C-alpha positions in Angstrom: 19.7 -10.2 7.8 19.3 -6.8 8.0 16.5 -4.9 6.7 16.6 -3.8 3.2 14.6 -0.9 1.6 12.6 -1.4 -1.5 15.0 -1.5 -4.6 12.5 -1.0 -7.4 11.9 2.2 -9.4 9.9 4.9 -7.4 8.2 7.6 -9.2 9.9 11.0 -8.8 8.0 12.7 -11.5 5.9 15.6 -10.2 3.0 16.3 -12.5 1.1 19.7 -12.3 -2.3 20.1 -10.5 -4.2 20.9 -13.7 -2.7 17.6 -15.2 -3.6 15.5 -12.3 -7.1 16.9 -12.5 -7.2 16.0 -16.2 -6.0 12.4 -15.4 -8.7 12.2 -12.7 -11.4 13.5 -14.7 -10.9 10.5 -17.2 -12.0 8.1 -14.5 -15.0 10.4 -13.0 -17.6 8.4 -11.4 -15.6 5.6 -9.9 -16.9 3.5 -7.1 -14.1 3.1 -4.7 -14.0 0.8 -1.6 -11.4 2.5 0.9 -10.6 0.1 3.6 -8.9 2.1 6.4 -9.4 2.0 10.1 -7.8 5.4 10.9 -10.3 8.2 10.8 -7.7 11.1 9.7 -6.5 8.7 6.9 -10.2 8.3 5.9 -10.6 12.0 5.9 -7.6 12.6 3.9 -8.3 10.1 1.2 -11.8 11.0 0.6 -10.9 14.8 0.1 -8.3 13.7 -2.2 -10.2 11.0 -4.3 -13.3 13.5 -4.4 -11.0 16.1 -5.7 -9.3 14.3 -8.3 -11.8 11.9 -9.3 -15.1 13.8 -9.9 -18.5 12.1 -9.4 -17.0 9.3 -7.3 -18.7 7.2 -4.6 -16.4 6.4 -1.7 -17.5 3.7 0.7 -15.2 2.9 3.9 -14.6 -0.3 5.6 -13.0 0.2 9.0 -11.5 -3.3 9.0 -10.6 -6.2 6.7 -13.9 -8.4 7.6 -16.2 -5.2 6.6 -14.0 -4.7 3.4 -14.8 -8.3 2.4 -18.4 -8.2 3.1 -19.0 -4.9 1.5 -17.0 -6.2 -1.6 -19.4 -9.1 -1.8 -22.6 -6.8 -1.9 -21.2 -3.9 -4.1 -19.9 -3.8 -7.7 -16.6 -1.4 -6.9 -14.3 -0.3 -9.5 -11.2 0.0 -7.1 -10.3 -1.1 -3.8 -7.7 1.0 -1.8 -6.8 -1.4 1.0 -4.9 -0.4 4.2 -2.7 -3.4 4.9 -2.7 -3.1 8.9 -6.0 -3.2 10.1 -8.0 -4.9 13.0 -9.9 -8.3 12.8 -8.7 -9.2 9.4 -5.8 -7.3 8.0 -5.4 -6.1 4.3 -3.4 -9.1 3.1 -6.1 -11.5 4.5 -9.1 -9.5 3.1 -7.5 -9.4 -0.4 -6.8 -13.0 -0.4 -10.5 -13.6 0.4 -11.6 -11.1 -2.1 -9.5 -12.9 -4.9 -10.8 -16.1 -3.9 -14.6 -14.7 -4.4 -13.7 -13.7 -7.5 -12.3 -17.0 -8.7 -15.2 -18.9 -7.1 -18.1 -16.8 -8.9 -16.1 -16.1 -12.1 -16.2 -12.3 -11.3 -13.9 -9.8 -13.1 -10.9 -8.9 -11.2 -11.2 -5.6 -9.7 -8.0 -3.6 -8.9 -6.5 -3.5 -5.3 -3.9 -0.9 -4.3 -2.3 -1.6 -1.0 -1.8 1.6 1.2 1.2 0.8 3.5 3.6 2.8 5.3 6.6 0.2 4.7 8.4 0.3 1.6 10.4 -2.7 2.5 10.8 -4.9 -0.4 9.4 -8.0 1.7 6.5 -6.0 2.6 5.7 -4.9 -0.9 6.1 -8.5 -2.0 3.9 -9.6 0.7 1.2 -7.3 -0.9 1.7 -8.7 -4.5 1.6 -12.1 -3.2 -1.8 -11.6 -1.3 -3.4 -10.6 -4.9 -2.9 -6.7 -4.6 -2.1 -5.1 -7.8 0.0 -2.3 -6.6 1.0 -0.3 -3.6 0.7 3.2 -2.6 3.0 4.5 0.3 1.5 6.3 3.4 1.7 9.2 3.6 1.3 9.6 -0.2 1.5 12.7 -2.6 -1.5 13.6 -4.6 0.5 12.8 -7.9 1.4 9.4 -6.5 -2.3 8.7 -5.7 -3.8 9.9 -9.0 -1.1 8.1 -11.1 -1.4 4.6 -9.2 -5.2 4.7 -9.5 -5.2 5.6 -13.2 -2.4 3.0 -14.1 -3.9 0.3 -12.0 -7.5 0.7 -13.2 -6.3 1.1 -16.9 -4.4 -1.9 -16.6 -6.4 -4.5 -14.7 -9.1 -3.1 -16.9 -12.1 -2.9 -14.5 -13.5 0.2 -16.5 -14.7 -0.5 -20.2 
């Protein structure tokens, strides 16, 4: 069977920088767990997150095991989860996080996959693992802000 590209609707709407900043400001002070093993990607994501979501706290996990451990100890508003990481990948880590939430009757927190693959089967794998949405890598700033805003508001982790 040949590979198939993602057939869903991808956002093509570009939003101005001031509008993006306004959207991000509404979610200022987010506590974000960034699970990413590539230093360059960490640097870019942290810069963008701090630029658009003022007063946010960003903690970095370099693999899925560390992400799970950090999630157990800290109350995050959002998890940005790379799907390809050493020791425990993003799918496995997300499944474990969702199991923890169920076991301890914790409020479900939004998890956004960060993936270079837009193949429908890979996106479905993210959703099946318990992720709420996905963000293609490399991402555009407008995609980052809109995905975070929509996912946080939809999952309802902020009151």
